[in-house]
LOVO-931331 format. One record per atom (N, C-alpha, C): residue number from 1; residue in one letter; chain; atom name; z, y, x. Coordinates in pm, 1 decimal, padded with zeros to 6 digits. Layout:
- num:residuo:cadena:atomo:w:v:u
- NUM:A:A:CA:Z:Y:X
...
This chain:
- num:residuo:cadena:atomo:w:v:u
- 1:X:A:N:00000.0:-00118.1:00080.6
- 1:X:A:CA:00000.0:00000.0:00000.0
- 1:X:A:C:00000.0:00125.8:00085.9
- 2:X:A:N:00069.0:00119.4:00194.9
- 2:X:A:CA:00074.9:00237.3:00279.0
- 2:X:A:C:-00060.2:00263.7:00342.9
- 3:X:A:N:-00141.2:00158.0:00357.1
- 3:X:A:CA:-00273.8:00174.1:00415.4
- 3:X:A:C:-00363.1:00254.9:00322.0
- 4:X:A:N:-00357.9:00224.4:00192.4
- 4:X:A:CA:-00441.8:00297.0:00097.3
- 4:X:A:C:-00389.4:00439.2:00079.2
- 5:X:A:N:-00260.7:00458.5:00085.5
- 5:X:A:CA:-00203.3:00593.1:00074.1
- 5:X:A:C:-00239.9:00676.3:00195.6
- 6:X:A:N:-00241.2:00616.9:00312.4
- 6:X:A:CA:-00280.3:00687.2:00434.6
- 6:X:A:C:-00427.1:00726.9:00429.4
- 7:X:A:N:-00510.6:00632.7:00378.4
- 7:X:A:CA:-00653.7:00662.7:00366.2
- 7:X:A:C:-00677.0:00775.2:00267.5
- 8:X:A:N:-00602.7:00774.2:00156.7
- 8:X:A:CA:-00614.1:00879.3:00056.4
- 8:X:A:C:-00577.2:01014.0:00116.1
- 9:X:A:N:-00469.0:01019.0:00189.3
- 9:X:A:CA:-00425.7:01143.4:00252.9
- 9:X:A:C:-00529.3:01188.9:00354.0
- 10:X:A:N:-00581.1:01094.5:00432.4
- 10:X:A:CA:-00680.9:01128.1:00534.3
- 10:X:A:C:-00810.1:01178.2:00469.0
- 11:X:A:N:-00852.0:01111.0:00360.6
- 11:X:A:CA:-00975.1:01151.8:00294.4
- 11:X:A:C:-00958.5:01290.3:00230.3
- 12:X:A:N:-00841.5:01319.6:00176.2
- 12:X:A:CA:-00816.0:01453.2:00119.7
- 12:X:A:C:-00820.3:01558.3:00229.7
- 13:X:A:N:-00762.8:01524.7:00345.7
- 13:X:A:CA:-00763.2:01616.6:00458.3
- 13:X:A:C:-00906.0:01642.8:00507.1
- 14:X:A:N:-00985.6:01535.7:00516.0
- 14:X:A:CA:-01125.6:01548.8:00558.4
- 14:X:A:C:-01202.6:01630.7:00455.4
- 15:X:A:N:-01179.9:01604.0:00327.7
- 15:X:A:CA:-01246.7:01678.0:00221.3
- 15:X:A:C:-01209.9:01825.8:00227.6
- 16:X:A:N:-01082.8:01856.2:00252.1
- 16:X:A:CA:-01039.2:01995.5:00261.9
- 16:X:A:C:-01106.8:02064.1:00381.7
- 17:X:A:N:-01115.2:01994.1:00493.3
- 17:X:A:CA:-01180.4:02050.6:00611.9
- 17:X:A:C:-01329.4:02075.2:00584.4
- 18:X:A:N:-01392.6:01982.9:00514.6
- 18:X:A:CA:-01533.4:02001.1:00480.3
- 18:X:A:C:-01553.1:02121.7:00388.9
- 19:X:A:N:-01462.6:02137.5:00293.1
- 19:X:A:CA:-01470.4:02253.7:00204.0
- 19:X:A:C:-01451.1:02383.6:00282.7
- 20:X:A:N:-01355.6:02381.3:00377.4
- 20:X:A:CA:-01334.2:02499.8:00462.0
- 20:X:A:C:-01459.6:02531.3:00543.8
- 21:X:A:N:-01519.8:02425.3:00600.8
- 21:X:A:CA:-01642.5:02444.7:00678.1
- 21:X:A:C:-01755.0:02497.8:00590.1
- 22:X:A:N:-01763.6:02444.5:00468.3
- 22:X:A:CA:-01866.4:02489.9:00374.5
- 22:X:A:C:-01847.0:02638.3:00341.4
- 23:X:A:N:-01723.3:02677.3:00317.6
- 23:X:A:CA:-01693.8:02817.8:00287.0
- 23:X:A:C:-01728.9:02905.7:00407.3
- 24:X:A:N:-01700.4:02856.8:00527.3
- 24:X:A:CA:-01736.3:02931.0:00648.2
- 24:X:A:C:-01887.1:02949.5:00659.9
- 25:X:A:N:-01961.9:02845.1:00625.9
- 25:X:A:CA:-02108.2:02853.9:00630.0
- 25:X:A:C:-02158.6:02953.4:00526.0
- 26:X:A:N:-02099.8:02951.0:00407.3
- 26:X:A:CA:-02138.4:03046.4:00302.4
- 26:X:A:C:-02111.7:03189.1:00349.4
- 27:X:A:N:-01994.6:03210.3:00408.7
- 27:X:A:CA:-01960.6:03343.8:00460.2
- 27:X:A:C:-02057.6:03387.4:00569.5
- 28:X:A:N:-02092.0:03295.1:00659.6
- 28:X:A:CA:-02187.7:03326.7:00766.6
- 28:X:A:C:-02324.6:03362.4:00709.7
- 29:X:A:N:-02366.9:03290.5:00607.6
- 29:X:A:CA:-02495.5:03321.2:00543.9
- 29:X:A:C:-02493.8:03460.3:00482.1
- 30:X:A:N:-02383.5:03492.5:00418.4
- 30:X:A:CA:-02370.2:03625.4:00357.7
- 30:X:A:C:-02376.8:03734.9:00464.4
- 31:X:A:N:-02304.4:03714.6:00572.6
- 31:X:A:CA:-02307.0:03812.9:00681.4
- 31:X:A:C:-02447.1:03822.2:00743.0
- 32:X:A:N:-02514.9:03708.6:00752.1
- 32:X:A:CA:-02649.6:03707.1:00808.0
- 32:X:A:C:-02745.1:03786.0:00718.6
- 33:X:A:N:-02729.9:03773.7:00588.1
- 33:X:A:CA:-02813.2:03850.1:00495.4
- 33:X:A:C:-02788.2:04000.5:00511.9
- 34:X:A:N:-02661.5:04038.4:00526.6
- 34:X:A:CA:-02628.8:04179.4:00550.2
- 34:X:A:C:-02692.2:04229.0:00679.5
- 35:X:A:N:-02683.7:04148.3:00784.1
- 35:X:A:CA:-02743.4:04186.0:00912.4
- 35:X:A:C:-02894.9:04199.2:00901.8
- 36:X:A:N:-02958.3:04110.2:00826.5
- 36:X:A:CA:-03103.3:04119.3:00806.8
- 36:X:A:C:-03139.1:04249.1:00736.2
- 37:X:A:N:-03060.0:04286.7:00635.9
- 37:X:A:CA:-03082.8:04413.3:00565.3
- 37:X:A:C:-03067.2:04531.7:00658.4
- 38:X:A:N:-02963.0:04529.9:00739.1
- 38:X:A:CA:-02941.1:04638.5:00834.0
- 38:X:A:C:-03052.0:04644.2:00937.9
- 39:X:A:N:-03099.7:04529.2:00980.8
- 39:X:A:CA:-03208.1:04522.7:01078.5
- 39:X:A:C:-03337.2:04580.2:01019.7
- 40:X:A:N:-03364.5:04546.9:00895.3
- 40:X:A:CA:-03482.8:04600.8:00828.0
- 40:X:A:C:-03473.5:04752.5:00818.0
- 41:X:A:N:-03356.9:04802.3:00781.3
- 41:X:A:CA:-03334.6:04946.8:00771.3
- 41:X:A:C:-03352.3:05013.0:00908.0
- 42:X:A:N:-03300.6:04949.7:01010.2
- 42:X:A:CA:-03312.1:05002.3:01145.7
- 42:X:A:C:-03458.1:05006.3:01191.3
- 43:X:A:N:-03534.3:04903.7:01157.6
- 43:X:A:CA:-03676.7:04900.9:01193.2
- 43:X:A:C:-03752.1:05012.3:01121.2
- 44:X:A:N:-03717.8:05037.3:00995.9
- 44:X:A:CA:-03782.9:05145.7:00921.2
- 44:X:A:C:-03752.8:05280.7:00987.4
- 45:X:A:N:-03627.9:05300.2:01028.3
- 45:X:A:CA:-03591.1:05424.7:01096.1
- 45:X:A:C:-03664.8:05436.7:01229.1
- 46:X:A:N:-03678.1:05325.4:01299.0
- 46:X:A:CA:-03749.1:05326.9:01427.2
- 46:X:A:C:-03896.1:05365.4:01406.4
- 47:X:A:N:-03955.9:05314.6:01299.1
- 47:X:A:CA:-04094.5:05349.7:01269.1
- 47:X:A:C:-04107.6:05499.7:01242.6
- 48:X:A:N:-04013.0:05555.7:01168.3
- 48:X:A:CA:-04016.9:05700.4:01141.8
- 48:X:A:C:-04000.1:05779.1:01270.2
- 49:X:A:N:-03912.7:05733.2:01357.7
- 49:X:A:CA:-03893.4:05801.2:01486.4
- 49:X:A:C:-04021.9:05794.7:01568.5
- 50:X:A:N:-04088.0:05680.5:01567.3
- 50:X:A:CA:-04214.6:05666.6:01640.8
- 50:X:A:C:-04320.4:05761.1:01583.9
- 51:X:A:N:-04325.4:05772.9:01450.0
- 51:X:A:CA:-04420.9:05865.4:01387.6
- 51:X:A:C:-04392.5:06009.3:01429.2
- 52:X:A:N:-04264.8:06046.8:01428.4
- 52:X:A:CA:-04227.6:06182.4:01468.7
- 52:X:A:C:-04258.7:06206.7:01615.8
- 53:X:A:N:-04237.7:06106.1:01698.6
- 53:X:A:CA:-04267.8:06120.0:01840.8
- 53:X:A:C:-04417.0:06139.0:01861.9
- 54:X:A:N:-04498.3:06061.9:01789.5
- 54:X:A:CA:-04643.9:06075.2:01799.7
- 54:X:A:C:-04687.8:06214.4:01754.0
- 55:X:A:N:-04628.3:06263.0:01644.6
- 55:X:A:CA:-04661.0:06397.4:01595.7
- 55:X:A:C:-04623.7:06503.2:01699.1
- 56:X:A:N:-04506.5:06490.2:01758.1
- 56:X:A:CA:-04461.3:06585.7:01859.1
- 56:X:A:C:-04554.7:06584.4:01979.7
- 57:X:A:N:-04597.0:06466.4:02021.7
- 57:X:A:CA:-04689.6:06456.8:02134.6
- 57:X:A:C:-04821.2:06527.1:02103.6
- 58:X:A:N:-04870.0:06510.9:01980.3
- 58:X:A:CA:-04993.8:06579.1:01941.0
- 58:X:A:C:-04975.6:06730.1:01942.4
- 59:X:A:N:-04862.8:06777.4:01891.8
- 59:X:A:CA:-04835.3:06921.4:01890.3
- 59:X:A:C:-04821.5:06972.9:02032.8
- 60:X:A:N:-04755.9:06898.1:02119.1
- 60:X:A:CA:-04738.0:06941.1:02258.2
- 60:X:A:C:-04871.7:06948.6:02331.3
- 61:X:A:N:-04969.5:06865.8:02290.0
- 61:X:A:CA:-05102.0:06874.1:02350.2
- 61:X:A:C:-05169.4:07005.8:02312.7
- 62:X:A:N:-05142.1:07054.2:02193.9
- 62:X:A:CA:-05203.5:07178.7:02146.6
- 62:X:A:C:-05135.0:07298.8:02211.4
- 63:X:A:N:-05005.6:07306.0:02199.2
- 63:X:A:CA:-04932.0:07418.6:02256.6
- 63:X:A:C:-04785.6:07381.3:02269.3
- 64:X:A:N:-04724.8:07435.1:02374.9
- 64:X:A:CA:-04581.5:07411.9:02393.5
- 64:X:A:C:-04505.6:07511.2:02305.8
- 65:X:A:N:-04378.0:07487.4:02281.9
- 65:X:A:CA:-04299.3:07581.6:02202.4
- 65:X:A:C:-04301.3:07723.6:02260.7
- 66:X:A:N:-04300.8:07734.5:02392.9
- 66:X:A:CA:-04305.5:07866.8:02455.6
- 66:X:A:C:-04439.1:07934.8:02426.3
- 67:X:A:N:-04547.4:07858.1:02432.6
- 67:X:A:CA:-04678.8:07915.0:02403.3
- 67:X:A:C:-04688.0:07958.2:02257.5
- 68:X:A:N:-04631.6:07879.2:02167.4
- 68:X:A:CA:-04631.8:07916.0:02026.5
- 68:X:A:C:-04554.0:08045.8:02003.9
- 69:X:A:N:-04440.1:08060.2:02069.9
- 69:X:A:CA:-04359.7:08181.4:02055.2
- 69:X:A:C:-04436.4:08301.3:02108.8
- 70:X:A:N:-04502.4:08285.5:02222.8
- 70:X:A:CA:-04581.8:08394.0:02280.2
- 70:X:A:C:-04695.6:08431.6:02186.0
- 71:X:A:N:-04761.8:08332.2:02128.6
- 71:X:A:CA:-04871.5:08359.0:02035.4
- 71:X:A:C:-04821.7:08435.6:01913.3
- 72:X:A:N:-04707.4:08399.4:01861.0
- 72:X:A:CA:-04651.0:08469.9:01744.7
- 72:X:A:C:-04617.9:08614.2:01781.4
- 73:X:A:N:-04561.1:08635.7:01899.4
- 73:X:A:CA:-04530.9:08772.6:01943.2
- 73:X:A:C:-04659.0:08853.8:01958.5
- 74:X:A:N:-04763.8:08792.6:02014.1
- 74:X:A:CA:-04892.3:08861.4:02029.1
- 74:X:A:C:-04949.7:08900.0:01893.4
- 75:X:A:N:-04938.7:08811.6:01797.5
- 75:X:A:CA:-04988.0:08840.7:01662.3
- 75:X:A:C:-04912.9:08959.2:01603.1
- 76:X:A:N:-04782.5:08961.7:01620.8
- 76:X:A:CA:-04702.7:09073.4:01569.2
- 76:X:A:C:-04745.2:09205.2:01635.3
- 77:X:A:N:-04770.1:09200.8:01765.7
- 77:X:A:CA:-04815.4:09321.1:01835.7
- 77:X:A:C:-04951.1:09366.3:01782.5
- 78:X:A:N:-05040.9:09272.1:01757.8
- 78:X:A:CA:-05172.5:09307.0:01703.7
- 78:X:A:C:-05161.3:09367.4:01563.5
- 79:X:A:N:-05070.2:09316.8:01483.4
- 79:X:A:CA:-05049.0:09374.2:01350.1
- 79:X:A:C:-05002.2:09519.0:01361.2
- 80:X:A:N:-04909.8:09543.1:01453.5
- 80:X:A:CA:-04860.4:09680.6:01473.1
- 80:X:A:C:-04973.6:09771.2:01522.6
- 81:X:A:N:-05055.8:09721.8:01615.6
- 81:X:A:CA:-05168.4:09800.0:01667.8
- 81:X:A:C:-05265.8:09833.3:01555.7
- 82:X:A:N:-05294.1:09735.0:01470.6
- 82:X:A:CA:-05385.5:09756.9:01358.2
- 82:X:A:C:-05329.8:09863.9:01265.0
- 83:X:A:N:-05202.3:09856.5:01234.6
- 83:X:A:CA:-05139.6:09955.8:01146.4
- 83:X:A:C:-05149.1:10095.3:01207.4
- 84:X:A:N:-05120.0:10106.9:01335.6
- 84:X:A:CA:-05127.8:10236.8:01403.4
- 84:X:A:C:-05271.3:10288.6:01406.0
- 85:X:A:N:-05367.8:10199.3:01432.6
- 85:X:A:CA:-05508.0:10240.4:01440.1
- 85:X:A:C:-05557.9:10288.5:01304.4
- 86:X:A:N:-05525.6:10216.6:01198.8
- 86:X:A:CA:-05568.4:10256.7:01064.4
- 86:X:A:C:-05504.2:10389.0:01026.2
- 87:X:A:N:-05377.4:10405.9:01056.1
- 87:X:A:CA:-05307.6:10530.7:01025.3
- 87:X:A:C:-05370.1:10646.6:01102.2
- 88:X:A:N:-05396.9:10627.0:01230.4
- 88:X:A:CA:-05458.8:10732.4:01311.5
- 88:X:A:C:-05596.5:10767.0:01256.4
- 89:X:A:N:-05675.3:10667.7:01219.8
- 89:X:A:CA:-05807.6:10692.1:01163.6
- 89:X:A:C:-05797.8:10774.2:01035.5
- 90:X:A:N:-05702.0:10740.5:00949.2
- 90:X:A:CA:-05685.5:10814.0:00823.6
- 90:X:A:C:-05644.8:10957.7:00849.9
- 91:X:A:N:-05557.0:10981.3:00946.4
- 91:X:A:CA:-05513.2:11117.4:00978.4
- 91:X:A:C:-05632.2:11196.8:01031.7
- 92:X:A:N:-05710.9:11137.0:01120.1
- 92:X:A:CA:-05827.9:11206.4:01175.6
- 92:X:A:C:-05927.4:11236.8:01064.4
- 93:X:A:N:-05951.3:11142.6:00974.7
- 93:X:A:CA:-06043.1:11167.1:00863.4
- 93:X:A:C:-05992.8:11280.9:00775.0
- 94:X:A:N:-05862.7:11284.2:00750.5
- 94:X:A:CA:-05805.4:11391.2:00669.9
- 94:X:A:C:-05823.8:11525.7:00739.1
- 95:X:A:N:-05797.5:11530.2:00869.8
- 95:X:A:CA:-05813.7:11655.5:00944.5
- 95:X:A:C:-05959.8:11699.7:00947.0
- 96:X:A:N:-06052.3:11606.4:00962.1
- 96:X:A:CA:-06194.6:11640.6:00961.1
- 96:X:A:C:-06235.7:11693.9:00824.0
- 97:X:A:N:-06190.9:11630.5:00719.2
- 97:X:A:CA:-06223.6:11675.6:00583.9
- 97:X:A:C:-06165.2:11814.3:00559.9
- 98:X:A:N:-06043.0:11836.9:00607.3
- 98:X:A:CA:-05979.2:11967.8:00592.4
- 98:X:A:C:-06055.7:12072.2:00672.9
- 99:X:A:N:-06096.5:12034.7:00794.4
- 99:X:A:CA:-06171.5:12129.2:00878.2
- 99:X:A:C:-06306.0:12163.0:00813.8
- 100:X:A:N:-06374.7:12066.8:00758.8
- 100:X:A:CA:-06501.9:12092.9:00691.9
- 100:X:A:C:-06481.9:12178.9:00567.6
- 101:X:A:N:-06376.5:12152.4:00493.8
- 101:X:A:CA:-06347.9:12232.0:00373.3
- 101:X:A:C:-06315.9:12375.1:00412.7
- 102:X:A:N:-06238.6:12394.2:00517.6
- 102:X:A:CA:-06205.2:12529.3:00563.0
- 102:X:A:C:-06328.8:12600.6:00618.2
- 103:X:A:N:-06417.1:12527.2:00684.8
- 103:X:A:CA:-06539.0:12586.0:00739.9
- 103:X:A:C:-06630.5:12634.9:00628.4
- 104:X:A:N:-06636.8:12562.8:00519.1
- 104:X:A:CA:-06719.9:12606.4:00405.9
- 104:X:A:C:-06652.6:12723.2:00334.4
- 105:X:A:N:-06523.7:12726.2:00334.7
- 105:X:A:CA:-06449.1:12831.3:00264.8
- 105:X:A:C:-06460.2:12963.4:00340.3
- 106:X:A:N:-06458.9:12960.8:00470.8
- 106:X:A:CA:-06465.0:13084.4:00549.6
- 106:X:A:C:-06602.2:13119.8:00581.5
């Protein structure tokens, strides 16, 4: 009788260990799925970084940030020059018209 009781106890112990191992495998699978999701997300971010790097390289081929800043400053200077030139032209035209009007009047 003690032999069958010992076997029963041993089989219950083995069954419990198998259940523990099974639960460990289930937990590992769950963690593996989470890691796969994180890896996929990381790959997507890496792809976006690569796209941004390629875009930056293309922009750097066209002009550096310093060159872009210089170009913007030059444009602003040209706008100011244009405004001054148009204003000067209008003043000269006004003075010429006034001079012609005064010449006809006198």
